[in-house]
C-alpha positions as CSV (number, residue, x, y, z in Angstrom):
1,M,45.9,-101.9,-40.3
2,T,46.2,-99.3,-37.5
3,T,49.3,-97.7,-36.2
4,E,50.0,-96.1,-32.9
5,P,50.4,-92.3,-32.9
6,A,54.0,-91.2,-32.8
7,G,55.4,-90.9,-29.3
8,T,52.9,-93.4,-27.8
9,P,54.7,-95.9,-25.6
10,A,54.3,-99.6,-26.5
11,P,52.0,-101.4,-24.1
12,R,53.7,-103.3,-21.4
13,R,53.4,-107.0,-21.7
14,N,53.2,-109.4,-18.9
15,S,53.3,-106.6,-16.3
16,L,52.9,-108.0,-12.9
17,S,51.2,-107.0,-9.7
18,K,51.1,-108.7,-6.4
19,E,47.4,-109.4,-6.6
20,G,47.8,-110.7,-10.2
21,V,50.5,-113.1,-9.0
22,L,48.5,-114.3,-6.1
23,R,45.3,-114.9,-8.1
24,A,47.3,-116.9,-10.6
25,A,48.8,-118.9,-7.7
26,V,45.3,-119.5,-6.3
27,A,44.1,-120.7,-9.7
28,L,47.0,-123.0,-10.1
29,A,46.6,-124.5,-6.6
30,D,42.8,-125.0,-7.2
31,E,43.7,-127.1,-10.2
32,A,46.6,-129.1,-8.9
33,G,47.2,-128.4,-5.2
34,T,50.0,-126.5,-3.5
35,A,52.5,-129.3,-4.1
36,A,52.4,-128.3,-7.8
37,L,53.0,-124.7,-7.0
38,S,56.5,-123.5,-7.7
39,M,58.0,-120.2,-8.8
40,R,58.9,-121.7,-12.2
41,R,55.4,-123.1,-12.9
42,L,53.7,-119.9,-11.7
43,A,56.0,-117.8,-13.9
44,E,55.1,-120.0,-16.9
45,R,51.4,-119.5,-16.2
46,L,52.0,-115.7,-16.1
47,G,54.2,-115.7,-19.1
48,V,57.2,-114.2,-17.4
49,E,60.6,-115.3,-16.2
50,A,60.7,-116.8,-12.7
51,M,63.1,-114.0,-11.6
52,S,60.3,-111.5,-12.3
53,L,58.3,-112.9,-9.4
54,Y,61.1,-112.2,-6.9
55,H,60.4,-108.4,-7.3
56,H,57.1,-109.0,-5.5
57,F,57.7,-112.2,-3.4
58,R,61.1,-113.2,-2.1
59,K,60.0,-116.8,-1.5
60,K,57.2,-119.3,-2.1
61,D,56.1,-119.0,1.6
62,A,55.2,-115.3,1.1
63,I,53.0,-116.3,-1.8
64,L,51.3,-118.9,0.3
65,D,50.6,-116.2,2.9
66,G,49.0,-114.0,0.3
67,M,47.0,-116.9,-1.1
68,V,45.5,-117.6,2.3
69,D,44.7,-114.0,2.7
70,L,42.8,-114.0,-0.6
71,V,40.7,-116.9,0.7
72,F,39.9,-115.2,4.0
73,D,38.8,-112.2,1.9
74,E,36.1,-114.3,0.3
75,I,34.5,-115.2,3.6
76,E,31.5,-113.1,4.8
77,L,32.4,-111.0,7.8
78,P,29.9,-110.4,10.7
79,P,28.5,-106.9,10.2
80,D,28.5,-104.5,13.1
81,G,25.6,-105.0,15.4
82,A,24.6,-108.4,13.9
83,D,23.0,-111.1,16.1
84,W,26.0,-113.3,17.0
85,R,24.2,-116.6,16.2
86,A,22.9,-115.5,12.7
87,A,26.3,-114.0,12.0
88,M,28.3,-117.1,13.0
89,R,25.9,-119.2,10.9
90,R,26.4,-117.1,7.8
91,R,30.1,-116.9,8.3
92,A,30.3,-120.7,8.7
93,V,28.3,-121.3,5.5
94,S,30.5,-118.8,3.6
95,M,33.7,-120.3,5.0
96,R,32.7,-123.8,4.0
97,G,32.0,-122.5,0.5
98,A,35.5,-121.0,0.3
99,L,37.1,-124.2,1.5
100,V,35.2,-126.3,-1.1
101,R,36.3,-123.9,-3.8
102,H,39.9,-124.0,-2.6
103,P,40.6,-127.4,-1.1
104,W,44.3,-126.7,-0.6
105,A,43.5,-124.0,1.9
106,I,42.2,-126.3,4.6
107,S,45.7,-127.2,5.8
108,L,47.0,-123.7,5.5
109,M,44.3,-121.4,6.9
110,D,45.6,-121.3,10.5
111,S,49.2,-122.2,9.8
112,R,50.6,-118.8,8.6
113,K,53.1,-116.9,10.8
114,N,52.6,-113.7,8.8
115,P,48.9,-113.3,8.3
116,G,47.7,-110.6,5.9
117,R,45.2,-107.8,6.6
118,A,42.2,-109.8,5.4
119,T,43.1,-112.7,7.7
120,L,43.5,-110.3,10.7
121,R,40.3,-108.4,9.8
122,H,38.4,-111.7,9.6
123,H,39.5,-113.0,13.0
124,N,39.0,-109.6,14.6
125,A,35.4,-109.3,13.3
126,V,34.5,-112.8,14.5
127,I,35.9,-112.1,18.0
128,G,34.2,-108.7,18.1
129,C,30.8,-110.2,17.1
130,L,31.0,-112.9,19.8
131,R,32.1,-110.3,22.4
132,S,29.2,-108.1,21.5
133,G,26.9,-111.1,21.7
134,G,27.7,-111.6,25.4
135,F,30.6,-114.0,25.2
136,S,33.5,-113.5,27.5
137,I,36.9,-113.5,25.9
138,S,37.4,-117.1,27.1
139,G,33.9,-118.0,25.8
140,A,34.8,-116.4,22.4
141,A,37.9,-118.6,22.2
142,H,35.9,-121.7,23.0
143,A,33.3,-120.8,20.4
144,I,35.9,-120.1,17.6
145,S,37.7,-123.3,18.5
146,V,34.7,-125.6,18.2
147,L,33.2,-123.8,15.2
148,D,36.4,-123.9,13.2
149,S,37.2,-127.5,14.1
150,Y,33.8,-128.5,12.8
151,L,34.2,-126.3,9.7
152,Y,37.6,-127.6,8.7
153,G,36.7,-131.2,9.6
154,F,33.4,-131.2,7.7
155,A,35.0,-129.6,4.6
156,L,37.9,-132.1,4.7
157,Q,35.5,-135.1,5.0
158,E,33.2,-133.7,2.3
159,L,36.1,-133.3,-0.2
160,S,37.4,-136.8,0.6
161,L,34.1,-138.6,-0.2
162,P,34.1,-140.8,-3.3
163,F,31.0,-139.1,-4.8
164,T,30.1,-135.6,-5.9
165,S,26.6,-136.0,-7.1
166,P,23.4,-137.9,-6.1
167,A,24.0,-140.3,-9.0
168,D,27.6,-141.0,-7.8
169,L,26.3,-141.5,-4.2
170,E,23.7,-144.0,-5.5
171,D,26.4,-145.9,-7.4
172,V,28.8,-146.0,-4.4
173,A,26.2,-146.8,-1.8
174,G,24.5,-149.4,-4.0
175,S,27.7,-151.2,-4.7
176,I,28.6,-151.3,-0.9
177,L,25.1,-152.6,-0.2
178,R,25.3,-155.4,-2.8
179,Q,28.6,-156.6,-1.5
180,M,28.1,-156.7,2.2
181,P,26.1,-159.3,4.2
182,R,23.1,-157.3,5.5
183,D,22.5,-159.6,8.4
184,E,26.1,-159.0,9.7
185,F,25.9,-155.2,9.3
186,P,22.2,-154.4,9.8
187,H,22.6,-150.9,11.1
188,L,24.9,-149.8,8.3
189,A,22.4,-151.4,5.8
190,E,19.6,-149.4,7.4
191,M,21.6,-146.2,7.1
192,I,22.3,-146.8,3.4
193,V,18.7,-147.8,2.5
194,D,16.7,-145.5,4.6
195,R,19.0,-142.4,4.5
196,A,21.7,-142.3,1.8
197,L,19.6,-143.9,-0.9
198,K,16.5,-141.9,-0.2
199,P,15.5,-139.6,-3.1
200,G,16.8,-136.0,-2.6
201,Y,19.4,-136.9,0.0
202,A,22.5,-134.7,-0.1
203,Y,25.4,-135.1,2.2
204,A,26.0,-131.4,2.2
205,E,22.8,-130.9,4.1
206,E,24.4,-132.5,7.2
207,F,26.6,-129.5,7.5
208,E,23.9,-127.0,8.6
209,I,22.3,-129.6,10.9
210,G,25.6,-130.1,12.8
211,L,26.2,-126.4,12.7
212,D,22.9,-125.7,14.4
213,L,23.6,-128.2,17.1
214,I,26.9,-126.4,17.9
215,L,25.2,-123.0,17.9
216,D,22.6,-124.4,20.3
217,G,25.3,-125.6,22.6
218,L,27.1,-122.3,22.5
219,Q,23.9,-120.5,23.3
220,R,23.4,-122.6,26.4
221,H,26.9,-122.2,27.7
222,R,27.5,-118.6,26.7
223,E,26.6,-117.1,30.1
224,S,28.6,-119.6,32.1
225,W,31.9,-118.9,30.5
226,R,33.7,-116.1,32.4
């Protein structure tokens, strides 16, 4: 049995930091969504009294602001001098990954009235990359709008699908195919048989195909937006 030297202060238990609270809140939301997030439940996870959280955050809304900022901090930023198209592609792939990891964030990412530094840094870097790539400020606004609409929409659709693996997809698509009259819905049957049920098909691959179509369109129109 060991003893602490005389005069050594006892270790602080359950000491809190803003980042520690936010990371615990993100983990809780990842598991159960933001509807399950409360000061009481978060305090229980951290092993403290709920009142302890108010030393760092006056209300739940401030915690949500910080959680969103942590998610933005996970997304790859366009490096200085990067080719705009390659940078927007990498940023989109990185952002989709963050949204899949944190499904609750989709409805919150652009809803905050008090964005944190990571959020501001992200948007500033994206705008700067587009401006350096020859987009006017109006063109940069158009580009961000269409890219983010696609990103959020695809992530939401992907997370809503009733399958998460090729085996799940085969079960779901096969069940639909068996139940529906093929002569009445020939085009849907063709899509299931010749696309969804083909070996190696993964719905996630559709993301980068659509992304490249958008980037092609932005490239074509970039010079005309003034």
